[in-house]
C-alpha positions in Angstrom: 32.2 31.7 42.8 30.6 35.2 43.5 28.9 35.6 47.1 25.5 34.2 46.1 26.9 30.9 45.1 29.0 30.6 48.2 25.8 31.3 50.5 24.0 28.9 48.7 26.6 26.2 49.0 27.0 26.7 52.6 23.4 27.1 53.5 22.6 23.6 51.7 25.5 22.2 53.4 23.7 23.2 56.8 20.4 21.6 55.7 19.0 25.3 56.0 16.2 26.7 53.8 16.1 30.1 52.6 13.1 31.0 54.8 15.1 29.7 57.9 18.2 31.8 56.9 16.2 34.8 56.5 14.5 34.7 59.9 17.8 34.1 61.5 19.1 37.1 59.8 16.0 39.4 60.1 15.5 39.7 56.4 12.9 38.4 53.8 13.3 35.0 52.2 12.9 36.6 48.8 16.0 38.9 49.7 18.0 35.5 50.4 16.8 34.0 47.0 18.0 37.3 45.3 21.5 36.9 47.1 22.0 33.6 45.6 20.7 34.3 42.1 23.1 37.2 42.0 20.4 39.8 41.5 21.4 41.7 44.6 23.9 41.4 47.5 23.8 41.4 51.1 24.3 44.8 53.0 27.8 45.1 54.1 26.6 44.8 57.9 25.2 41.6 57.0 28.2 40.0 56.2 29.7 39.0 59.5 26.2 37.5 60.7 26.1 35.6 57.7 29.5 34.2 57.9 28.9 33.2 61.5 25.4 31.7 60.6 27.3 29.6 58.0 30.3 28.9 60.2 32.6 30.0 57.5 35.4 32.9 57.4 34.5 36.1 55.9 37.3 35.4 53.4 35.5 32.5 52.2 32.0 34.2 52.1 33.7 36.9 49.9 35.5 33.9 47.9 39.0 35.4 48.7 40.5 31.9 49.4 37.8 29.9 47.7 39.7 26.6 46.4 38.0 24.6 43.7 37.9 21.0 43.3 40.3 19.5 40.7 37.3 18.6 38.4 36.2 22.3 38.6 39.7 23.7 37.7 39.7 21.0 34.9 36.7 22.5 33.6 37.5 25.7 33.4 41.1 24.9 31.8 39.1 22.9 29.2 37.0 26.1 28.4 40.1 28.3 28.4 41.7 25.8 25.6 38.3 26.2 23.7 38.1 29.8 23.8 41.6 30.0 22.5 40.9 28.1 19.7 37.9 30.0 18.7 38.5 33.5 20.0 41.4 36.2 19.3 44.1 35.7 22.1 43.5 38.9 23.9 39.5 38.2 24.3 40.7 34.7 25.5 42.9 36.3 28.0 40.3 39.0 29.3 37.8 36.0 30.0 40.5 34.5 31.9 41.2 37.3 33.9 37.7 38.0 34.9 37.6 34.0 36.0 40.5 34.8 38.1 39.1 37.6 39.7 36.5 35.2 40.9 39.1 33.0 42.5 41.9 35.1 43.5 43.1 32.4 46.1 43.1 29.4 44.0 46.8 29.1 43.0 46.5 25.9 41.0 43.9 27.6 38.6 46.2 30.9 38.5 49.1 28.6 37.5 47.4 26.3 35.2 45.8 29.4 33.2 49.1 31.3 33.0 50.9 28.4 31.5 48.3 27.6 29.2 48.4 31.4 28.1 52.2 31.6 28.2 52.5 28.7 25.8 49.6 29.7 23.2 51.4 33.1 22.8 54.7 31.2 21.7 53.0 28.7 19.5 50.4 30.6 17.6 50.6 34.0 15.8 49.8 36.7 18.4 50.6 40.2 17.9 53.3 42.0 20.1 53.3 38.9 22.3 55.9 40.6 24.5 52.7 43.0 26.0 51.6 40.1 27.8 54.9 39.4 29.9 54.3 41.7 32.7 50.7 40.0 33.2 51.7 36.4 32.9 54.5 37.0 35.3 52.6 38.7 37.9 50.3 35.4 37.8 53.5 33.2 38.3 54.6 35.5 41.1 51.3 35.4 43.0 51.7 31.5 42.9 54.9 32.0 44.6 53.2 33.4 47.5 51.3 30.2 48.1 51.6 28.3 51.4 51.9 25.1 49.2 55.3 24.4 48.5 54.7 22.3 45.7 52.9 25.3 44.0 55.7 27.4 44.8 58.0 24.9 43.0 55.9 24.9 40.0 55.7 28.9 39.8 59.5 29.1 40.1 60.1 26.3 37.3 57.7 28.5 35.1 59.6 31.6 35.9 63.0 30.0 35.4 61.8 28.8 31.6 60.4 32.4 31.0 63.8 33.9 31.9 65.6 31.6 29.7 63.6 32.1 26.8 64.1 36.0 27.5 67.7 35.4 27.8 67.7 37.0 31.2 70.1 34.5 32.7 70.8 36.3 36.1 67.1 36.4 37.0 66.8 32.6 35.8 69.7 31.7 38.2 67.9 33.4 41.2 65.1 31.0 40.8 67.0 28.1 40.9 67.4 28.9 44.5 63.6 27.8 45.0 64.9 24.4 44.1 66.3 21.9 46.6 70.0 21.2 46.1 69.1 17.4 46.1 66.4 18.2 43.3 67.6 16.5 40.1 65.8 19.3 38.3 68.0 21.9 39.7 71.0 20.1 38.3 69.4 19.9 35.0 68.4 23.5 34.7 71.8 24.3 36.0 73.5 22.6 33.3 71.0 24.2 30.7 72.0 27.8 32.1 75.6 26.7 31.8 75.2 25.9 28.1 73.3 29.3 27.3 76.0 31.1 29.0 79.0 29.4 27.2 80.2 27.7 29.9 80.5 24.4 28.3 83.0 22.5 30.7 80.6 23.5 33.6 77.6 22.4 31.7 79.3 18.9 30.9 80.1 18.4 34.5 76.6 19.1 35.7 75.1 17.0 33.2 77.7 14.1 34.3 76.8 14.8 37.9 73.2 14.4 37.2 73.6 11.2 35.4 75.9 9.7 37.9 73.1 10.6 40.6 70.2 9.0 38.4 72.3 5.9 38.4 72.4 5.7 42.3 68.8 6.5 42.4 67.9 3.7 39.8 70.0 1.3 41.2 68.8 1.7 44.8 65.2 1.4 43.3 66.0 -1.9 41.7 67.7 -3.1 45.0 64.5 -2.5 46.7 62.5 -4.2 44.2 64.8 -7.3 44.1 64.3 -7.4 48.1 60.6 -7.6 47.7 60.8 -10.1 45.2 62.9 -12.4 47.3 60.5 -11.9 50.3 57.8 -12.8 48.2 59.8 -15.8 46.9 59.2 -15.0 43.5 62.9 -15.9 41.9 62.1 -15.1 38.5 61.2 -11.6 39.0 64.4 -11.3 41.5 66.6 -12.7 38.4 64.8 -10.3 36.1 65.6 -7.3 38.3 69.5 -8.6 38.8 69.6 -8.7 34.9 68.2 -5.3 34.9 70.7 -4.1 37.6 73.5 -5.5 35.5 72.4 -3.8 32.2 72.0 -0.3 34.1 75.7 -0.6 35.9 76.8 -1.3 32.2 74.9 1.6 30.5 76.4 4.1 33.0 79.8 2.9 32.6 79.9 2.0 36.5 82.6 -1.2 36.0 82.6 -4.7 36.7 82.0 -4.4 40.5 78.8 -3.1 40.0 77.5 -5.0 36.9 78.3 -8.2 39.0 77.6 -7.6 42.4 73.9 -8.4 42.1 74.4 -11.5 40.4 76.6 -12.6 43.4 74.1 -11.9 46.0 71.2 -13.8 43.9 73.7 -16.7 43.5 74.2 -17.0 47.3 70.7 -17.0 47.7 70.4 -19.9 45.4 73.4 -21.8 46.9 75.2 -21.6 43.5 78.5 -21.8 44.7 80.4 -21.8 41.5 78.9 -18.7 40.4 79.8 -16.9 43.6 83.4 -18.3 43.7 83.7 -17.1 40.2 82.3 -13.5 40.8 84.5 -13.4 44.2 87.7 -14.5 42.4 86.9 -11.7 39.8 86.1 -9.0 42.2 89.2 -9.4 44.3 91.5 -9.6 41.4 90.0 -6.7 39.6 89.8 -2.9 40.1 88.2 -1.5 43.2 84.3 -0.3 42.7 85.7 3.5 42.2 88.1 2.4 39.5 85.5 1.6 37.2 83.6 4.7 36.9 86.3 7.3 37.7 88.3 6.1 34.5 85.3 6.0 32.4 85.0 8.9 29.4 81.3 9.1 30.2 82.6 11.2 33.3 85.6 12.8 32.3 84.6 16.3 33.7 84.0 14.9 37.2 86.8 15.1 39.5 87.5 11.6 41.7 90.2 11.3 44.1 92.6 8.7 43.0 92.7 6.0 45.7 96.2 5.3 47.4 97.6 1.9 47.5 96.9 1.7 51.3 93.4 2.7 50.7 93.0 0.0 47.9 94.5 -2.8 49.9 92.1 -1.9 52.9 89.2 -1.8 50.6 90.2 -5.5 49.1 90.5 -6.5 52.9 87.0 -5.2 53.7 85.6 -7.2 50.6 87.4 -10.5 52.0 85.9 -9.6 55.7 82.4 -9.4 54.0 82.8 -12.7 52.2 83.9 -14.0 55.2 81.3 -12.8 57.4 78.4 -13.0 55.2 76.1 -15.5 56.6 74.6 -16.7 53.1 77.8 -17.7 52.1 78.3 -20.2 55.0 77.6 -23.1 52.6 81.1 -22.4 50.8 82.8 -23.5 53.9 81.4 -27.3 53.3 82.0 -29.6 50.3 82.2 -29.6 47.3 83.1 -25.7 47.7 85.3 -25.7 50.7 88.5 -26.1 48.7 87.8 -23.7 46.0 86.7 -21.0 48.6 89.6 -21.0 50.6 91.7 -20.8 47.6 90.0 -17.7 46.7 90.6 -16.2 50.1 94.0 -17.2 50.6 95.4 -16.3 47.0 94.5 -12.7 47.7 95.7 -12.4 51.2 99.0 -13.6 50.0 99.4 -10.8 47.3 
Protein backbone atom coordinates (compact mmCIF):
# COMPACT_ATOMS: atom_id res chain seq x y z
CA UNK A 1 0.00 0.00 0.00
CA UNK A 2 1.55 3.31 -1.09
CA UNK A 3 1.27 6.61 0.77
CA UNK A 4 -1.66 7.79 -1.39
CA UNK A 5 -3.69 4.69 -0.55
CA UNK A 6 -2.92 5.18 3.15
CA UNK A 7 -4.12 8.79 2.99
CA UNK A 8 -7.34 7.78 1.22
CA UNK A 9 -8.10 4.97 3.69
CA UNK A 10 -7.67 7.04 6.85
CA UNK A 11 -9.28 10.17 5.39
CA UNK A 12 -12.44 8.17 4.64
CA UNK A 13 -12.34 6.58 8.08
CA UNK A 14 -12.58 10.10 9.53
CA UNK A 15 -15.44 10.96 7.12
CA UNK A 16 -13.35 13.81 5.72
CA UNK A 17 -13.63 15.05 2.13
CA UNK A 18 -10.61 15.88 -0.03
CA UNK A 19 -11.65 19.54 0.12
CA UNK A 20 -11.81 19.53 3.93
CA UNK A 21 -8.41 17.90 4.16
CA UNK A 22 -6.94 20.40 1.71
CA UNK A 23 -8.22 23.33 3.75
CA UNK A 24 -6.81 21.91 6.97
CA UNK A 25 -3.39 21.44 5.36
CA UNK A 26 -3.33 24.68 3.38
CA UNK A 27 -3.15 22.98 -0.02
CA UNK A 28 -5.58 22.58 -2.93
CA UNK A 29 -8.13 19.79 -3.30
CA UNK A 30 -6.53 18.69 -6.62
CA UNK A 31 -3.23 18.23 -4.75
CA UNK A 32 -4.88 15.80 -2.30
CA UNK A 33 -6.53 14.03 -5.25
CA UNK A 34 -3.14 13.57 -6.93
CA UNK A 35 -1.64 12.13 -3.73
CA UNK A 36 -4.40 9.57 -3.42
CA UNK A 37 -4.18 8.55 -7.08
CA UNK A 38 -0.40 8.17 -6.90
CA UNK A 39 0.25 10.97 -9.40
CA UNK A 40 2.36 12.95 -6.94
CA UNK A 41 3.57 12.83 -3.34
CA UNK A 42 3.12 15.24 -0.43
CA UNK A 43 5.99 17.56 0.34
CA UNK A 44 8.19 16.14 3.11
CA UNK A 45 7.26 19.06 5.39
CA UNK A 46 3.59 18.03 5.13
CA UNK A 47 4.11 14.45 6.32
CA UNK A 48 3.91 15.23 10.04
CA UNK A 49 0.80 17.49 9.67
CA UNK A 50 -0.92 14.80 7.55
CA UNK A 51 -0.17 12.11 10.15
CA UNK A 52 -1.52 14.35 12.97
CA UNK A 53 -4.63 15.20 10.96
CA UNK A 54 -5.38 11.56 10.22
CA UNK A 55 -4.37 10.54 13.79
CA UNK A 56 -1.87 7.95 12.63
CA UNK A 57 1.89 7.50 13.09
CA UNK A 58 4.45 8.46 10.46
CA UNK A 59 5.33 4.77 10.14
CA UNK A 60 1.74 3.98 9.24
CA UNK A 61 1.55 6.92 6.83
CA UNK A 62 4.68 5.70 5.07
CA UNK A 63 3.38 2.09 5.19
CA UNK A 64 6.46 0.90 7.07
CA UNK A 65 4.38 -1.07 9.53
CA UNK A 66 1.25 -1.56 7.51
CA UNK A 67 -0.57 -4.77 8.47
CA UNK A 68 -2.73 -6.44 5.88
CA UNK A 69 -5.93 -8.31 6.60
CA UNK A 70 -5.94 -12.08 6.24
CA UNK A 71 -7.99 -11.71 3.07
CA UNK A 72 -5.53 -9.21 1.57
CA UNK A 73 -2.62 -11.53 2.33
CA UNK A 74 -4.51 -14.44 0.80
CA UNK A 75 -5.10 -12.49 -2.41
CA UNK A 76 -1.40 -11.63 -2.72
CA UNK A 77 -0.45 -15.27 -2.11
CA UNK A 78 -2.90 -16.43 -4.79
CA UNK A 79 -1.42 -13.89 -7.19
CA UNK A 80 2.10 -15.13 -6.42
CA UNK A 81 1.02 -18.70 -7.06
CA UNK A 82 -0.53 -17.70 -10.39
CA UNK A 83 2.65 -15.89 -11.45
CA UNK A 84 4.79 -18.89 -10.57
CA UNK A 85 2.62 -21.02 -12.86
CA UNK A 86 2.75 -18.63 -15.82
CA UNK A 87 6.04 -16.76 -15.54
CA UNK A 88 9.72 -17.69 -15.12
CA UNK A 89 10.75 -18.08 -11.50
CA UNK A 90 13.05 -15.05 -11.46
CA UNK A 91 10.37 -12.75 -12.87
CA UNK A 92 7.81 -13.96 -10.34
CA UNK A 93 10.34 -13.43 -7.55
CA UNK A 94 11.03 -9.90 -8.77
CA UNK A 95 7.30 -9.19 -8.53
CA UNK A 96 7.30 -10.59 -4.98
CA UNK A 97 10.24 -8.38 -4.00
CA UNK A 98 8.39 -5.29 -5.19
CA UNK A 99 5.27 -6.37 -3.34
CA UNK A 100 7.24 -6.81 -0.10
CA UNK A 101 8.75 -3.36 -0.55
CA UNK A 102 5.20 -2.04 -0.25
CA UNK A 103 4.56 -3.97 2.99
CA UNK A 104 7.95 -4.31 4.70
CA UNK A 105 6.37 -4.65 8.13
CA UNK A 106 3.83 -7.38 7.36
CA UNK A 107 5.65 -10.43 8.69
CA UNK A 108 2.89 -12.87 7.81
CA UNK A 109 3.10 -11.87 4.15
CA UNK A 110 6.91 -11.98 4.19
CA UNK A 111 6.90 -15.48 5.67
CA UNK A 112 4.23 -16.86 3.34
CA UNK A 113 5.90 -15.55 0.19
CA UNK A 114 9.29 -16.81 1.40
CA UNK A 115 7.85 -20.30 1.96
CA UNK A 116 6.11 -20.37 -1.44
CA UNK A 117 9.23 -19.35 -3.37
CA UNK A 118 11.45 -21.61 -1.25
CA UNK A 119 9.26 -24.62 -2.02
CA UNK A 120 8.77 -23.82 -5.69
CA UNK A 121 12.46 -23.74 -6.48
CA UNK A 122 12.73 -27.22 -4.96
CA UNK A 123 9.85 -28.80 -6.90
CA UNK A 124 10.30 -27.20 -10.31
CA UNK A 125 13.24 -26.80 -12.65
CA UNK A 126 14.77 -23.49 -11.65
CA UNK A 127 18.20 -22.62 -13.07
CA UNK A 128 20.82 -22.37 -10.33
CA UNK A 129 18.31 -22.45 -7.43
CA UNK A 130 21.08 -21.89 -4.85
CA UNK A 131 21.50 -18.29 -6.05
CA UNK A 132 18.30 -17.43 -4.16
CA UNK A 133 19.44 -18.88 -0.81
CA UNK A 134 20.64 -15.64 0.72
CA UNK A 135 17.56 -13.64 -0.22
CA UNK A 136 15.05 -16.21 1.00
CA UNK A 137 16.96 -16.70 4.25
CA UNK A 138 17.03 -12.93 4.72
CA UNK A 139 13.23 -12.96 4.56
CA UNK A 140 13.03 -15.64 7.24
CA UNK A 141 15.45 -13.66 9.40
CA UNK A 142 13.30 -10.55 9.02
CA UNK A 143 10.36 -12.50 10.37
CA UNK A 144 12.54 -13.70 13.26
CA UNK A 145 12.63 -10.06 14.39
CA UNK A 146 8.83 -9.95 14.72
CA UNK A 147 7.29 -9.07 18.06
CA UNK A 148 4.79 -11.89 17.45
CA UNK A 149 6.04 -15.11 19.04
CA UNK A 150 4.04 -17.24 16.60
CA UNK A 151 5.72 -15.59 13.62
CA UNK A 152 9.17 -16.05 15.17
CA UNK A 153 8.36 -19.71 15.74
CA UNK A 154 7.32 -20.14 12.09
CA UNK A 155 10.46 -18.46 10.82
CA UNK A 156 12.66 -20.65 13.05
CA UNK A 157 10.83 -23.71 11.74
CA UNK A 158 11.47 -22.65 8.13
CA UNK A 159 15.14 -21.91 8.82
CA UNK A 160 15.57 -25.27 10.56
CA UNK A 161 14.15 -27.06 7.51
CA UNK A 162 16.33 -24.99 5.18
CA UNK A 163 19.50 -25.87 7.11
CA UNK A 164 18.57 -29.55 7.24
CA UNK A 165 18.15 -29.63 3.45
CA UNK A 166 21.55 -27.96 3.10
CA UNK A 167 23.06 -30.40 5.63
CA UNK A 168 24.07 -27.44 7.79
CA UNK A 169 23.38 -29.40 10.96
CA UNK A 170 25.14 -27.11 13.45
CA UNK A 171 23.07 -24.14 12.29
CA UNK A 172 19.91 -26.26 12.30
CA UNK A 173 20.51 -27.18 15.94
CA UNK A 174 20.81 -23.50 16.82
CA UNK A 175 17.32 -22.86 15.51
CA UNK A 176 15.96 -25.58 17.80
CA UNK A 177 16.63 -23.19 20.69
CA UNK A 178 13.71 -21.08 19.45
CA UNK A 179 11.33 -23.94 20.29
CA UNK A 180 10.07 -24.48 23.82
CA UNK A 181 11.49 -27.63 25.51
CA UNK A 182 7.86 -28.66 26.04
CA UNK A 183 7.02 -28.35 22.33
CA UNK A 184 6.66 -31.83 20.76
CA UNK A 185 7.90 -30.37 17.48
CA UNK A 186 11.27 -29.66 19.07
CA UNK A 187 11.61 -33.30 20.09
CA UNK A 188 10.63 -34.51 16.61
CA UNK A 189 13.09 -32.17 14.92
CA UNK A 190 15.81 -33.18 17.36
CA UNK A 191 15.19 -36.84 16.47
CA UNK A 192 15.41 -35.99 12.76
CA UNK A 193 18.70 -34.19 13.37
CA UNK A 194 20.05 -37.19 15.29
CA UNK A 195 19.11 -39.48 12.38
CA UNK A 196 20.81 -37.27 9.80
CA UNK A 197 24.02 -37.05 11.85
CA UNK A 198 24.30 -40.79 12.47
CA UNK A 199 23.23 -40.78 16.13
CA UNK A 200 20.71 -43.58 15.71
CA UNK A 201 20.35 -44.57 19.38
CA UNK A 202 19.75 -40.96 20.39
CA UNK A 203 17.22 -40.61 17.56
CA UNK A 204 15.37 -43.71 18.76
CA UNK A 205 15.27 -42.40 22.32
CA UNK A 206 14.00 -39.01 21.17
CA UNK A 207 11.22 -40.60 19.12
CA UNK A 208 10.31 -42.89 22.03
CA UNK A 209 10.16 -39.93 24.43
CA UNK A 210 7.95 -38.10 21.94
CA UNK A 211 5.68 -41.13 21.65
CA UNK A 212 5.51 -41.48 25.43
CA UNK A 213 4.60 -37.81 25.91
CA UNK A 214 1.98 -38.04 23.15
CA UNK A 215 0.26 -40.80 25.10
CA UNK A 216 0.12 -38.58 28.19
CA UNK A 217 -1.38 -35.64 26.30
CA UNK A 218 -3.91 -37.81 24.45
CA UNK A 219 -4.91 -39.66 27.62
CA UNK A 220 -5.51 -36.42 29.51
CA UNK A 221 -7.57 -35.06 26.62
CA UNK A 222 -9.74 -38.18 26.57
CA UNK A 223 -10.19 -38.03 30.34
CA UNK A 224 -11.32 -34.41 30.08
CA UNK A 225 -13.83 -35.44 27.42
CA UNK A 226 -14.99 -38.29 29.69
CA UNK A 227 -15.63 -35.90 32.59
CA UNK A 228 -17.64 -33.60 30.32
CA UNK A 229 -19.71 -36.51 29.06
CA UNK A 230 -20.43 -37.63 32.64
CA UNK A 231 -21.34 -34.07 33.61
CA UNK A 232 -23.82 -34.00 30.75
CA UNK A 233 -25.07 -37.48 31.80
CA UNK A 234 -24.23 -38.80 28.35
CA UNK A 235 -23.34 -42.37 29.34
CA UNK A 236 -23.03 -43.77 25.78
CA UNK A 237 -20.43 -41.12 24.94
CA UNK A 238 -18.61 -41.68 28.25
CA UNK A 239 -18.48 -45.41 27.50
CA UNK A 240 -17.13 -44.72 24.01
CA UNK A 241 -14.36 -42.54 25.42
CA UNK A 242 -13.41 -45.15 28.02
CA UNK A 243 -13.11 -47.71 25.19
CA UNK A 244 -10.85 -45.30 23.31
CA UNK A 245 -8.72 -44.80 26.42
CA UNK A 246 -8.29 -48.55 26.68
CA UNK A 247 -7.36 -48.83 22.99
CA UNK A 248 -4.92 -45.95 23.36
CA UNK A 249 -3.15 -47.53 26.33
CA UNK A 250 -2.95 -50.83 24.48
CA UNK A 251 -1.63 -49.17 21.32
CA UNK A 252 1.09 -47.32 23.27
CA UNK A 253 1.99 -50.44 25.27
CA UNK A 254 1.28 -48.80 28.62
CA UNK A 255 0.24 -51.97 30.45
CA UNK A 256 -2.95 -53.33 32.01
CA UNK A 257 -3.17 -50.68 34.73
CA UNK A 258 -3.66 -47.89 32.21
CA UNK A 259 -5.84 -50.07 30.00
CA UNK A 260 -8.34 -50.86 32.75
CA UNK A 261 -8.44 -47.81 35.01
CA UNK A 262 -10.97 -45.91 32.89
CA UNK A 263 -13.28 -48.90 32.79
CA UNK A 264 -13.05 -49.19 36.58
CA UNK A 265 -14.06 -45.55 37.05
CA UNK A 266 -17.04 -45.89 34.72
CA UNK A 267 -18.13 -49.09 36.46
CA UNK A 268 -17.95 -47.26 39.81
CA UNK A 269 -20.17 -44.49 38.41
CA UNK A 270 -22.68 -47.04 37.17
CA UNK A 271 -22.66 -49.10 40.37
CA UNK A 272 -21.35 -52.17 38.53
CA UNK A 273 -19.84 -53.92 41.54
CA UNK A 274 -18.78 -57.10 39.75
CA UNK A 275 -16.71 -55.19 37.20
CA UNK A 276 -15.13 -52.96 39.87
CA UNK A 277 -14.16 -55.96 42.02
CA UNK A 278 -12.78 -57.86 39.03
CA UNK A 279 -10.60 -54.94 37.89
CA UNK A 280 -9.46 -54.14 41.45
CA UNK A 281 -8.41 -57.76 41.96
CA UNK A 282 -6.46 -57.65 38.69
CA UNK A 283 -4.73 -54.36 39.55
CA UNK A 284 -3.73 -55.45 43.04
CA UNK A 285 -2.36 -58.79 41.91
CA UNK A 286 -0.73 -57.48 38.75
CA UNK A 287 2.32 -55.30 38.06
CA UNK A 288 2.62 -51.68 39.10
CA UNK A 289 1.64 -48.97 36.58
CA UNK A 290 5.24 -48.23 35.59
CA UNK A 291 6.10 -51.90 35.13
CA UNK A 292 3.82 -52.05 32.11
CA UNK A 293 5.56 -49.53 29.86
CA UNK A 294 9.05 -49.82 31.38
CA UNK A 295 9.35 -53.41 30.15
CA UNK A 296 7.92 -52.67 26.71
CA UNK A 297 10.26 -53.06 23.70
CA UNK A 298 8.55 -49.97 22.31
CA UNK A 299 10.52 -47.87 24.81
CA UNK A 300 13.73 -49.90 24.92
CA UNK A 301 15.99 -46.86 24.48
CA UNK A 302 14.40 -44.95 27.36
CA UNK A 303 15.70 -45.35 30.89
CA UNK A 304 13.23 -46.09 33.68
CA UNK A 305 14.34 -46.56 37.24
CA UNK A 306 13.56 -50.04 38.46
CA UNK A 307 11.30 -49.69 41.50
CA UNK A 308 12.51 -51.17 44.76
CA UNK A 309 10.39 -53.76 46.56
CA UNK A 310 9.60 -51.27 49.31
CA UNK A 311 8.37 -48.82 46.70
CA UNK A 312 6.24 -51.51 45.04
CA UNK A 313 4.59 -52.35 48.34
CA UNK A 314 4.01 -48.68 49.09
CA UNK A 315 2.37 -48.16 45.70
CA UNK A 316 0.01 -51.06 46.27
CA UNK A 317 -0.79 -49.70 49.75
CA UNK A 318 -1.68 -46.35 48.18
CA UNK A 319 -3.93 -48.13 45.72
CA UNK A 320 -5.67 -49.91 48.59
CA UNK A 321 -6.19 -46.57 50.37
CA UNK A 322 -7.55 -45.10 47.16
CA UNK A 323 -10.06 -47.92 46.90
CA UNK A 324 -10.99 -47.62 50.57
CA UNK A 325 -11.44 -43.83 50.53
CA UNK A 326 -13.08 -43.48 47.13
CA UNK A 327 -16.61 -42.27 47.79
CA UNK A 328 -17.91 -43.76 44.55
CA UNK A 329 -16.98 -47.23 45.85
CA UNK A 330 -19.01 -46.81 49.02
CA UNK A 331 -21.76 -49.05 47.62
CA UNK A 332 -19.33 -52.02 47.76
CA UNK A 333 -19.48 -51.97 51.55
CA UNK A 334 -23.07 -53.17 51.40
CA UNK A 335 -24.66 -56.37 50.13
CA UNK A 336 -24.36 -58.05 47.72
CA UNK A 337 -20.76 -56.92 47.15
CA UNK A 338 -19.50 -56.47 50.71
CA UNK A 339 -18.04 -59.94 51.21
CA UNK A 340 -16.25 -60.08 47.85
CA UNK A 341 -14.90 -56.54 48.25
CA UNK A 342 -13.51 -57.21 51.72
CA UNK A 343 -11.94 -60.40 50.42
CA UNK A 344 -10.11 -58.46 47.68
CA UNK A 345 -8.71 -55.91 50.12
CA UNK A 346 -7.82 -58.47 52.78
CA UNK A 347 -6.14 -60.89 50.37
CA UNK A 348 -3.63 -58.21 49.38
CA UNK A 349 -3.00 -57.02 52.95
CA UNK A 350 -2.05 -60.57 53.92
CA UNK A 351 0.59 -60.84 51.16
